[in-house]
Short mmCIF file of the C-alpha atoms (twelve columns), coordinates in Angstrom:
data_MODEL
# 
_entry.id   MODEL 
# 
loop_
_atom_site.group_PDB 
_atom_site.id 
_atom_site.type_symbol 
_atom_site.label_atom_id 
_atom_site.label_alt_id 
_atom_site.label_comp_id 
_atom_site.label_asym_id 
_atom_site.label_seq_id 
_atom_site.Cartn_x 
_atom_site.Cartn_y 
_atom_site.Cartn_z 
_atom_site.pdbx_PDB_model_num 
ATOM 1   C CA . MET A 1   43.172 79.475 115.321 1 
ATOM 2   C CA . GLY A 2   43.588 75.939 116.576 1 
ATOM 3   C CA . PHE A 3   41.966 73.969 119.360 1 
ATOM 4   C CA . LYS A 4   43.037 75.122 122.818 1 
ATOM 5   C CA . ILE A 5   43.576 72.153 125.114 1 
ATOM 6   C CA . LEU A 6   44.530 72.043 128.782 1 
ATOM 7   C CA . ALA A 7   46.355 68.822 129.743 1 
ATOM 8   C CA . ILE A 8   46.454 67.796 133.416 1 
ATOM 9   C CA . ASN A 9   48.761 65.112 134.820 1 
ATOM 10  C CA . PRO A 10  48.530 64.741 138.622 1 
ATOM 11  C CA . GLY A 11  51.427 63.153 140.516 1 
ATOM 12  C CA . SER A 12  51.772 62.206 144.160 1 
ATOM 13  C CA . THR A 13  53.169 65.594 145.258 1 
ATOM 14  C CA . SER A 14  52.665 67.782 142.180 1 
ATOM 15  C CA . THR A 15  50.327 68.508 139.284 1 
ATOM 16  C CA . LYS A 16  51.763 69.006 135.803 1 
ATOM 17  C CA . ILE A 17  49.690 71.148 133.474 1 
ATOM 18  C CA . ALA A 18  50.273 72.309 129.912 1 
ATOM 19  C CA . LEU A 19  48.277 74.503 127.577 1 
ATOM 20  C CA . PHE A 20  48.358 73.710 123.867 1 
ATOM 21  C CA . ASP A 21  47.117 75.550 120.795 1 
ATOM 22  C CA . ASP A 22  46.873 72.537 118.488 1 
ATOM 23  C CA . ALA A 23  50.418 71.123 118.381 1 
ATOM 24  C CA . ALA A 24  52.020 74.294 119.767 1 
ATOM 25  C CA . GLN A 25  52.710 74.328 123.491 1 
ATOM 26  C CA . VAL A 26  51.720 77.718 124.948 1 
ATOM 27  C CA . PHE A 27  53.074 77.024 128.428 1 
ATOM 28  C CA . LYS A 28  53.871 74.150 130.737 1 
ATOM 29  C CA . THR A 29  54.406 74.094 134.501 1 
ATOM 30  C CA . ASN A 30  54.676 71.764 137.473 1 
ATOM 31  C CA . ILE A 31  52.640 72.832 140.508 1 
ATOM 32  C CA . GLU A 32  54.238 71.533 143.707 1 
ATOM 33  C CA . HIS A 33  52.009 70.473 146.627 1 
ATOM 34  C CA . PRO A 34  53.777 70.455 150.022 1 
ATOM 35  C CA . ASN A 35  53.269 67.397 152.225 1 
ATOM 36  C CA . SER A 36  51.898 69.698 154.930 1 
ATOM 37  C CA . GLU A 37  49.043 70.539 152.533 1 
ATOM 38  C CA . LEU A 38  48.457 66.983 151.288 1 
ATOM 39  C CA . GLU A 39  48.344 65.554 154.821 1 
ATOM 40  C CA . LYS A 40  45.076 67.408 155.428 1 
ATOM 41  C CA . TYR A 41  43.215 65.039 153.109 1 
ATOM 42  C CA . LYS A 42  42.057 61.578 154.118 1 
ATOM 43  C CA . LYS A 43  41.686 60.342 150.523 1 
ATOM 44  C CA . ILE A 44  43.554 61.339 147.364 1 
ATOM 45  C CA . ALA A 45  40.243 62.187 145.679 1 
ATOM 46  C CA . ASP A 46  39.592 64.789 148.394 1 
ATOM 47  C CA . GLN A 47  42.541 66.817 147.059 1 
ATOM 48  C CA . TYR A 48  40.805 67.715 143.826 1 
ATOM 49  C CA . GLU A 49  39.411 71.119 144.884 1 
ATOM 50  C CA . MET A 50  42.809 72.241 146.225 1 
ATOM 51  C CA . ARG A 51  44.552 71.163 143.018 1 
ATOM 52  C CA . TYR A 52  41.763 72.628 140.874 1 
ATOM 53  C CA . ASP A 53  42.167 76.032 142.548 1 
ATOM 54  C CA . ALA A 54  45.950 75.852 142.089 1 
ATOM 55  C CA . ILE A 55  45.498 75.214 138.361 1 
ATOM 56  C CA . LEU A 56  43.117 78.164 138.006 1 
ATOM 57  C CA . SER A 57  45.684 80.384 139.749 1 
ATOM 58  C CA . VAL A 58  48.418 79.331 137.311 1 
ATOM 59  C CA . MET A 59  46.133 79.918 134.338 1 
ATOM 60  C CA . LYS A 60  45.411 83.426 135.649 1 
ATOM 61  C CA . GLU A 61  49.133 84.097 136.195 1 
ATOM 62  C CA . ASN A 62  49.698 83.172 132.543 1 
ATOM 63  C CA . ASN A 63  46.933 85.572 131.445 1 
ATOM 64  C CA . PHE A 64  44.764 82.833 129.976 1 
ATOM 65  C CA . ASP A 65  40.989 82.853 130.346 1 
ATOM 66  C CA . VAL A 66  39.712 79.289 130.772 1 
ATOM 67  C CA . LYS A 67  36.617 80.272 128.758 1 
ATOM 68  C CA . GLU A 68  38.839 80.074 125.671 1 
ATOM 69  C CA . LEU A 69  39.426 76.332 126.169 1 
ATOM 70  C CA . ASP A 70  37.964 73.825 123.707 1 
ATOM 71  C CA . ALA A 71  38.590 70.779 125.908 1 
ATOM 72  C CA . VAL A 72  40.343 69.559 129.049 1 
ATOM 73  C CA . VAL A 73  42.185 66.237 129.099 1 
ATOM 74  C CA . GLY A 74  43.512 64.456 132.178 1 
ATOM 75  C CA . ARG A 75  45.750 61.507 132.880 1 
ATOM 76  C CA . GLY A 76  43.520 58.450 133.125 1 
ATOM 77  C CA . GLY A 77  43.417 56.835 136.552 1 
ATOM 78  C CA . LEU A 78  42.950 53.360 137.973 1 
ATOM 79  C CA . LEU A 79  39.559 52.306 136.685 1 
ATOM 80  C CA . PRO A 80  38.476 48.766 135.889 1 
ATOM 81  C CA . PRO A 81  40.088 47.656 132.588 1 
ATOM 82  C CA . VAL A 82  39.458 50.086 129.709 1 
ATOM 83  C CA . LYS A 83  40.302 50.288 126.014 1 
ATOM 84  C CA . SER A 84  43.135 52.379 124.630 1 
ATOM 85  C CA . GLY A 85  42.471 55.871 123.317 1 
ATOM 86  C CA . ALA A 86  40.086 58.545 124.568 1 
ATOM 87  C CA . TYR A 87  37.188 58.326 126.996 1 
ATOM 88  C CA . ARG A 88  34.758 61.137 127.682 1 
ATOM 89  C CA . VAL A 89  34.770 61.846 131.392 1 
ATOM 90  C CA . ASN A 90  31.245 61.416 132.722 1 
ATOM 91  C CA . GLY A 91  29.447 61.161 136.045 1 
ATOM 92  C CA . PRO A 92  29.893 57.390 136.518 1 
ATOM 93  C CA . MET A 93  33.650 57.658 135.873 1 
ATOM 94  C CA . VAL A 94  34.055 60.494 138.376 1 
ATOM 95  C CA . GLU A 95  31.919 58.648 140.936 1 
ATOM 96  C CA . ARG A 96  34.037 55.515 140.554 1 
ATOM 97  C CA . LEU A 97  37.336 57.375 140.886 1 
ATOM 98  C CA . LYS A 98  36.127 59.386 143.878 1 
ATOM 99  C CA . ASN A 99  34.488 56.639 145.870 1 
ATOM 100 C CA . ASN A 100 35.629 53.237 144.604 1 
ATOM 101 C CA . PRO A 101 38.912 53.402 142.637 1 
ATOM 102 C CA . VAL A 102 40.712 50.159 141.873 1 
ATOM 103 C CA . VAL A 103 43.702 51.652 143.729 1 
ATOM 104 C CA . GLU A 104 44.144 54.995 145.514 1 
ATOM 105 C CA . HIS A 105 46.484 56.815 143.124 1 
ATOM 106 C CA . ALA A 106 47.154 60.440 142.188 1 
ATOM 107 C CA . SER A 107 46.371 59.748 138.519 1 
ATOM 108 C CA . ASN A 108 42.715 59.260 139.544 1 
ATOM 109 C CA . LEU A 109 42.526 63.047 139.976 1 
ATOM 110 C CA . GLY A 110 43.125 63.623 136.250 1 
ATOM 111 C CA . ALA A 111 39.540 62.803 135.302 1 
ATOM 112 C CA . ILE A 112 38.013 64.364 138.421 1 
ATOM 113 C CA . ILE A 113 39.726 67.747 137.937 1 
ATOM 114 C CA . SER A 114 39.154 67.766 134.165 1 
ATOM 115 C CA . PHE A 115 35.422 67.161 134.649 1 
ATOM 116 C CA . ALA A 116 35.163 69.857 137.346 1 
ATOM 117 C CA . MET A 117 36.825 72.352 135.017 1 
ATOM 118 C CA . ALA A 118 35.019 71.411 131.798 1 
ATOM 119 C CA . GLU A 119 31.439 70.984 133.015 1 
ATOM 120 C CA . PRO A 120 30.686 74.653 133.845 1 
ATOM 121 C CA . LEU A 121 32.336 75.697 130.560 1 
ATOM 122 C CA . LYS A 122 30.149 73.210 128.638 1 
ATOM 123 C CA . ILE A 123 33.183 71.730 126.867 1 
ATOM 124 C CA . PRO A 124 34.270 68.073 126.774 1 
ATOM 125 C CA . ALA A 125 36.584 66.502 129.325 1 
ATOM 126 C CA . PHE A 126 38.615 63.451 128.309 1 
ATOM 127 C CA . ILE A 127 41.095 60.978 129.657 1 
ATOM 128 C CA . TYR A 128 43.506 59.400 127.217 1 
ATOM 129 C CA . ASP A 129 45.360 56.076 127.370 1 
ATOM 130 C CA . SER A 130 44.668 55.466 131.018 1 
ATOM 131 C CA . VAL A 131 47.064 53.437 133.153 1 
ATOM 132 C CA . ALA A 132 44.137 50.971 133.264 1 
ATOM 133 C CA . VAL A 133 44.290 50.197 129.520 1 
ATOM 134 C CA . ASP A 134 43.889 46.431 129.126 1 
ATOM 135 C CA . GLU A 135 43.778 44.941 125.640 1 
ATOM 136 C CA . MET A 136 45.685 41.777 126.501 1 
ATOM 137 C CA . GLU A 137 44.480 38.648 124.776 1 
ATOM 138 C CA . PRO A 138 43.070 35.912 127.063 1 
ATOM 139 C CA . ILE A 139 45.999 33.587 126.337 1 
ATOM 140 C CA . ALA A 140 48.418 36.234 127.645 1 
ATOM 141 C CA . LYS A 141 46.735 36.416 131.073 1 
ATOM 142 C CA . ILE A 142 47.161 32.797 132.112 1 
ATOM 143 C CA . THR A 143 49.801 31.863 134.690 1 
ATOM 144 C CA . GLY A 144 50.741 28.515 136.241 1 
ATOM 145 C CA . ILE A 145 48.790 29.330 139.411 1 
ATOM 146 C CA . ALA A 146 44.999 29.276 139.036 1 
ATOM 147 C CA . GLU A 147 44.443 32.094 141.544 1 
ATOM 148 C CA . ILE A 148 46.827 34.481 139.775 1 
ATOM 149 C CA . LYS A 149 46.254 36.126 136.400 1 
ATOM 150 C CA . ARG A 150 48.555 38.528 134.604 1 
ATOM 151 C CA . SER A 151 47.227 42.074 134.392 1 
ATOM 152 C CA . SER A 152 47.972 44.990 132.100 1 
ATOM 153 C CA . PHE A 153 49.735 47.878 133.814 1 
ATOM 154 C CA . ALA A 154 52.210 49.636 131.546 1 
ATOM 155 C CA . HIS A 155 53.224 53.121 130.384 1 
ATOM 156 C CA . ALA A 156 50.377 53.113 127.851 1 
ATOM 157 C CA . LEU A 157 50.182 56.886 127.353 1 
ATOM 158 C CA . ASN A 158 53.740 57.454 126.166 1 
ATOM 159 C CA . MET A 159 54.006 54.074 124.452 1 
ATOM 160 C CA . ARG A 160 50.984 54.606 122.229 1 
ATOM 161 C CA . ALA A 161 51.934 58.237 121.561 1 
ATOM 162 C CA . VAL A 162 55.320 57.277 120.123 1 
ATOM 163 C CA . ALA A 163 53.723 54.369 118.250 1 
ATOM 164 C CA . ILE A 164 51.223 56.745 116.598 1 
ATOM 165 C CA . LYS A 165 54.051 59.166 115.773 1 
ATOM 166 C CA . THR A 166 56.212 56.411 114.277 1 
ATOM 167 C CA . ALA A 167 53.347 55.054 112.190 1 
ATOM 168 C CA . LYS A 168 52.683 58.546 110.818 1 
ATOM 169 C CA . GLU A 169 56.362 58.991 109.920 1 
ATOM 170 C CA . MET A 170 56.216 55.663 108.082 1 
ATOM 171 C CA . GLY A 171 53.135 56.833 106.145 1 
ATOM 172 C CA . LYS A 172 51.063 54.098 107.765 1 
ATOM 173 C CA . GLU A 173 48.102 53.756 110.101 1 
ATOM 174 C CA . LEU A 174 48.794 52.305 113.535 1 
ATOM 175 C CA . THR A 175 46.327 49.532 112.697 1 
ATOM 176 C CA . ASP A 176 48.548 48.492 109.756 1 
ATOM 177 C CA . LEU A 177 51.600 47.717 111.902 1 
ATOM 178 C CA . ASN A 178 53.044 45.359 114.491 1 
ATOM 179 C CA . LEU A 179 55.251 47.331 116.870 1 
ATOM 180 C CA . ILE A 180 57.207 46.585 120.024 1 
ATOM 181 C CA . VAL A 181 57.574 49.597 122.298 1 
ATOM 182 C CA . THR A 182 59.673 49.820 125.451 1 
ATOM 183 C CA . HIS A 183 59.431 52.685 127.942 1 
ATOM 184 C CA . LEU A 184 62.593 53.315 129.943 1 
ATOM 185 C CA . GLY A 185 62.002 55.361 133.078 1 
ATOM 186 C CA . GLY A 186 61.897 54.845 136.846 1 
ATOM 187 C CA . GLY A 187 60.026 51.707 135.844 1 
ATOM 188 C CA . ILE A 188 60.595 49.846 132.577 1 
ATOM 189 C CA . SER A 189 57.848 48.153 130.580 1 
ATOM 190 C CA . VAL A 190 57.585 46.639 127.118 1 
ATOM 191 C CA . CYS A 191 54.455 46.143 125.021 1 
ATOM 192 C CA . ALA A 192 53.480 44.425 121.796 1 
ATOM 193 C CA . LEU A 193 51.147 46.529 119.665 1 
ATOM 194 C CA . LYS A 194 49.465 44.207 117.193 1 
ATOM 195 C CA . LYS A 195 47.552 46.174 114.573 1 
ATOM 196 C CA . GLY A 196 47.055 48.968 117.087 1 
ATOM 197 C CA . LYS A 197 46.095 46.896 120.144 1 
ATOM 198 C CA . MET A 198 48.318 46.314 123.191 1 
ATOM 199 C CA . VAL A 199 47.881 42.544 123.085 1 
ATOM 200 C CA . ASP A 200 50.653 41.676 125.560 1 
ATOM 201 C CA . ILE A 201 53.108 43.415 127.847 1 
ATOM 202 C CA . VAL A 202 56.165 42.811 129.966 1 
ATOM 203 C CA . SER A 203 55.297 44.981 132.955 1 
ATOM 204 C CA . ASP A 204 57.698 46.734 135.305 1 
ATOM 205 C CA . ASP A 205 57.320 43.993 137.912 1 
ATOM 206 C CA . GLU A 206 57.824 40.995 135.636 1 
ATOM 207 C CA . GLY A 207 60.557 42.082 133.245 1 
ATOM 208 C CA . PRO A 208 63.779 44.115 133.248 1 
ATOM 209 C CA . PHE A 209 65.001 45.701 136.450 1 
ATOM 210 C CA . SER A 210 65.052 49.490 136.334 1 
ATOM 211 C CA . PRO A 211 66.470 52.407 138.334 1 
ATOM 212 C CA . GLU A 212 64.125 51.725 141.280 1 
ATOM 213 C CA . ARG A 213 62.368 48.405 140.618 1 
ATOM 214 C CA . SER A 214 63.588 44.867 140.906 1 
ATOM 215 C CA . GLY A 215 61.836 43.470 137.851 1 
ATOM 216 C CA . ARG A 216 61.595 39.720 137.389 1 
ATOM 217 C CA . ILE A 217 62.984 37.702 140.316 1 
ATOM 218 C CA . PRO A 218 63.354 33.872 140.528 1 
ATOM 219 C CA . ALA A 219 60.175 32.689 142.268 1 
ATOM 220 C CA . LYS A 220 61.817 30.401 144.833 1 
ATOM 221 C CA . GLU A 221 64.294 33.080 145.913 1 
ATOM 222 C CA . MET A 222 61.458 35.588 146.132 1 
ATOM 223 C CA . MET A 223 59.453 33.194 148.309 1 
ATOM 224 C CA . ASN A 224 62.415 32.708 150.655 1 
ATOM 225 C CA . LEU A 225 62.903 36.468 150.899 1 
ATOM 226 C CA . CYS A 226 59.235 36.919 151.809 1 
ATOM 227 C CA . TYR A 227 59.602 34.464 154.700 1 
ATOM 228 C CA . ARG A 228 62.765 36.190 155.959 1 
ATOM 229 C CA . GLU A 229 61.632 39.801 155.737 1 
ATOM 230 C CA . GLU A 230 58.599 41.888 156.709 1 
ATOM 231 C CA . ARG A 231 56.056 42.606 153.976 1 
ATOM 232 C CA . SER A 232 56.908 46.339 153.942 1 
ATOM 233 C CA . VAL A 233 60.621 45.576 153.501 1 
ATOM 234 C CA . VAL A 234 59.983 43.218 150.593 1 
ATOM 235 C CA . SER A 235 57.590 45.702 148.998 1 
ATOM 236 C CA . LYS A 236 60.304 48.377 149.059 1 
ATOM 237 C CA . LYS A 237 62.850 45.970 147.580 1 
ATOM 238 C CA . LEU A 238 60.467 45.405 144.671 1 
ATOM 239 C CA . ARG A 239 59.512 49.058 144.082 1 
ATOM 240 C CA . GLY A 240 61.598 51.942 145.358 1 
ATOM 241 C CA . LYS A 241 64.730 50.217 146.612 1 
ATOM 242 C CA . GLY A 242 65.211 47.649 143.864 1 
ATOM 243 C CA . GLY A 243 67.092 47.779 140.573 1 
ATOM 244 C CA . LEU A 244 69.948 50.273 140.331 1 
ATOM 245 C CA . VAL A 245 69.219 51.486 143.882 1 
ATOM 246 C CA . SER A 246 69.839 47.983 145.257 1 
ATOM 247 C CA . LEU A 247 72.760 47.172 142.987 1 
ATOM 248 C CA . LEU A 248 74.590 50.506 142.822 1 
ATOM 249 C CA . GLY A 249 73.020 52.733 145.482 1 
ATOM 250 C CA . THR A 250 71.493 55.269 143.088 1 
ATOM 251 C CA . ASN A 251 68.350 55.662 140.989 1 
ATOM 252 C CA . SER A 252 70.106 58.043 138.586 1 
ATOM 253 C CA . ALA A 253 71.140 56.668 135.219 1 
ATOM 254 C CA . LEU A 254 73.383 59.728 134.826 1 
ATOM 255 C CA . ASP A 255 75.208 58.845 138.058 1 
ATOM 256 C CA . VAL A 256 75.747 55.297 136.814 1 
ATOM 257 C CA . GLU A 257 77.175 56.556 133.535 1 
ATOM 258 C CA . LYS A 258 79.597 58.781 135.484 1 
ATOM 259 C CA . MET A 259 80.693 55.707 137.485 1 
ATOM 260 C CA . ILE A 260 81.360 53.890 134.227 1 
ATOM 261 C CA . GLU A 261 83.298 56.862 132.821 1 
ATOM 262 C CA . ASN A 262 85.426 56.764 135.980 1 
ATOM 263 C CA . GLY A 263 86.340 53.126 135.352 1 
ATOM 264 C CA . ASP A 264 83.844 51.333 137.621 1 
ATOM 265 C CA . GLU A 265 83.626 47.883 136.000 1 
ATOM 266 C CA . HIS A 266 80.886 46.646 138.351 1 
ATOM 267 C CA . ALA A 267 78.686 49.619 137.405 1 
ATOM 268 C CA . LYS A 268 79.305 48.841 133.737 1 
ATOM 269 C CA . LEU A 269 78.291 45.209 134.266 1 
ATOM 270 C CA . VAL A 270 75.064 46.169 136.102 1 
ATOM 271 C CA . TYR A 271 74.117 48.826 133.546 1 
ATOM 272 C CA . SER A 272 74.828 46.394 130.710 1 
ATOM 273 C CA . ALA A 273 72.660 43.815 132.480 1 
ATOM 274 C CA . MET A 274 69.741 46.262 132.508 1 
ATOM 275 C CA . ALA A 275 70.089 46.775 128.742 1 
ATOM 276 C CA . TYR A 276 70.458 42.991 128.308 1 
ATOM 277 C CA . GLN A 277 67.188 42.368 130.155 1 
ATOM 278 C CA . ILE A 278 65.358 45.059 128.184 1 
ATOM 279 C CA . ALA A 279 66.481 43.406 124.944 1 
ATOM 280 C CA . LYS A 280 65.280 40.039 126.269 1 
ATOM 281 C CA . GLY A 281 61.849 41.565 126.938 1 
ATOM 282 C CA . ILE A 282 61.690 42.870 123.380 1 
ATOM 283 C CA . GLY A 283 62.688 39.475 122.013 1 
ATOM 284 C CA . GLU A 284 60.093 37.778 124.200 1 
ATOM 285 C CA . LEU A 285 57.284 39.904 122.761 1 
ATOM 286 C CA . ALA A 286 58.460 39.414 119.170 1 
ATOM 287 C CA . THR A 287 57.077 35.882 119.479 1 
ATOM 288 C CA . VAL A 288 53.597 37.289 120.188 1 
ATOM 289 C CA . VAL A 289 53.372 38.567 116.603 1 
ATOM 290 C CA . ASP A 290 55.172 35.537 115.139 1 
ATOM 291 C CA . GLY A 291 58.308 37.583 114.572 1 
ATOM 292 C CA . GLU A 292 56.501 39.897 112.145 1 
ATOM 293 C CA . VAL A 293 57.653 43.176 113.711 1 
ATOM 294 C CA . ASP A 294 57.643 46.373 111.653 1 
ATOM 295 C CA . ARG A 295 59.530 48.552 114.146 1 
ATOM 296 C CA . ILE A 296 60.997 48.421 117.638 1 
ATOM 297 C CA . ILE A 297 60.597 51.748 119.473 1 
ATOM 298 C CA . VAL A 298 62.627 52.779 122.518 1 
ATOM 299 C CA . THR A 299 61.262 55.731 124.510 1 
ATOM 300 C CA . GLY A 300 61.289 57.288 127.996 1 
ATOM 301 C CA . GLY A 301 63.868 59.321 129.878 1 
ATOM 302 C CA . ILE A 302 66.621 56.701 129.783 1 
ATOM 303 C CA . ALA A 303 66.289 56.548 125.984 1 
ATOM 304 C CA . TYR A 304 68.582 59.609 126.009 1 
ATOM 305 C CA . SER A 305 71.382 57.234 127.063 1 
ATOM 306 C CA . LYS A 306 73.533 56.193 124.099 1 
ATOM 307 C CA . PHE A 307 75.046 53.432 126.250 1 
ATOM 308 C CA . ILE A 308 71.654 51.798 126.828 1 
ATOM 309 C CA . THR A 309 70.071 52.385 123.432 1 
ATOM 310 C CA . SER A 310 73.102 51.200 121.464 1 
ATOM 311 C CA . ALA A 311 73.311 48.025 123.562 1 
ATOM 312 C CA . ILE A 312 69.596 47.318 123.022 1 
ATOM 313 C CA . GLU A 313 69.791 48.030 119.293 1 
ATOM 314 C CA . LYS A 314 72.782 45.750 118.864 1 
ATOM 315 C CA . SER A 315 70.819 42.866 120.404 1 
ATOM 316 C CA . VAL A 316 67.439 43.331 118.707 1 
ATOM 317 C CA . LYS A 317 68.075 44.923 115.309 1 
ATOM 318 C CA . PHE A 318 67.888 41.462 113.713 1 
ATOM 319 C CA . ILE A 319 64.164 41.473 114.605 1 
ATOM 320 C CA . ALA A 320 63.249 44.863 113.099 1 
ATOM 321 C CA . PRO A 321 64.618 48.390 112.641 1 
ATOM 322 C CA . VAL A 322 64.972 50.282 115.923 1 
ATOM 323 C CA . VAL A 323 63.584 53.805 116.416 1 
ATOM 324 C CA . ILE A 324 64.740 55.898 119.386 1 
ATOM 325 C CA . VAL A 325 62.218 58.482 120.695 1 
ATOM 326 C CA . PRO A 326 63.654 59.806 123.967 1 
ATOM 327 C CA . GLY A 327 61.605 61.601 126.621 1 
ATOM 328 C CA . GLU A 328 58.292 61.139 128.389 1 
ATOM 329 C CA . ASN A 329 56.074 63.185 126.020 1 
ATOM 330 C CA . GLU A 330 53.059 62.684 128.311 1 
ATOM 331 C CA . MET A 331 51.560 66.182 128.105 1 
ATOM 332 C CA . GLU A 332 51.854 66.242 124.326 1 
ATOM 333 C CA . ALA A 333 50.321 62.760 124.169 1 
ATOM 334 C CA . LEU A 334 47.313 63.874 126.226 1 
ATOM 335 C CA . SER A 335 46.674 67.026 124.203 1 
ATOM 336 C CA . GLN A 336 47.152 65.414 120.795 1 
ATOM 337 C CA . GLY A 337 44.791 62.593 121.773 1 
ATOM 338 C CA . ALA A 338 42.087 65.124 122.645 1 
ATOM 339 C CA . ILE A 339 42.700 67.073 119.429 1 
ATOM 340 C CA . ARG A 340 42.334 63.925 117.315 1 
ATOM 341 C CA . VAL A 341 38.901 63.390 118.884 1 
ATOM 342 C CA . LEU A 342 37.843 67.021 118.313 1 
ATOM 343 C CA . LYS A 343 38.953 66.780 114.665 1 
ATOM 344 C CA . GLY A 344 36.995 63.569 114.149 1 
ATOM 345 C CA . GLU A 345 40.119 61.473 113.561 1 
ATOM 346 C CA . GLU A 346 39.250 59.270 116.568 1 
ATOM 347 C CA . GLU A 347 36.069 58.490 118.457 1 
ATOM 348 C CA . ALA A 348 35.983 58.792 122.243 1 
ATOM 349 C CA . HIS A 349 34.675 55.803 124.185 1 
ATOM 350 C CA . GLU A 350 31.834 56.204 126.674 1 
ATOM 351 C CA . TYR A 351 32.602 54.897 130.147 1 
ATOM 352 C CA . THR A 352 29.996 52.642 131.734 1 
ATOM 353 C CA . GLU A 353 30.063 50.604 134.924 1 
ATOM 354 C CA . GLY A 354 29.830 46.847 134.540 1 
# 
């Protein structure tokens, strides 16, 4: 019998959970939370008991006794900067996420719910590859404005999961390789993994535009837009109504591909431009490791698109071989991270304040 792991990934209006027996997924479901229910709570952290009870109900419906669990692992929330990999969820982490998170975000509930479930069972609770992972080198954080520093917010969970998988398939350790990984989803980010550390990124607000986000915009034009429009309008143009939504009126890559199939040349140009900008981001980060790149990995939901992946590969294959790993893989990434800790293949970090 293998380790039984419950993975919890809270979203703004739903909670994804999956039960694993080692690598085998036992079941997976998405628990929807109606707005009428969520509106009762002043803070996101206050939702944890409601979501916790909903998870227990689903576990019961699937005839699984939580006492059989070996560990619970949640999506890591918006803490102060943390290292990649696993952290044991402890009191200080829960206190920070409940009462003083860096940003109010549904992912903060991952640690809170995991701890609430694991503590009475006397089993470990973990987070893995939090959205707050920051391993950027000091040189990568400097900008041309003294008051502004670059920060590390990327799709660390899926990016590192596919990097670990690729390294294993190559018969290597992650710490032996230099990899460039790009996640293609509602937001698009690119990271440079140098001997296992995410030393630099092109985040989803400073690189390629995506289905819903504007990506990098010329600074002077952005400044002029800010003076013309209300803050809330500009914010939506950057995240939610930018990218393919702004240019083509849809956030669906599948819809865009249908437009192209129907002979829409403008849609083809825009979609090609997105691939072009992704390739530029990959090329940009190749310089961070002096061009010594072992593999380029393309992952995320849009990595299912042959149009996009073939265009990217054509532009960047001169740098390194390209590996396509489509899909989000977040639940698997959470569970496998916890299992590696339980098997002694990784050590979990201890979270401390300050």
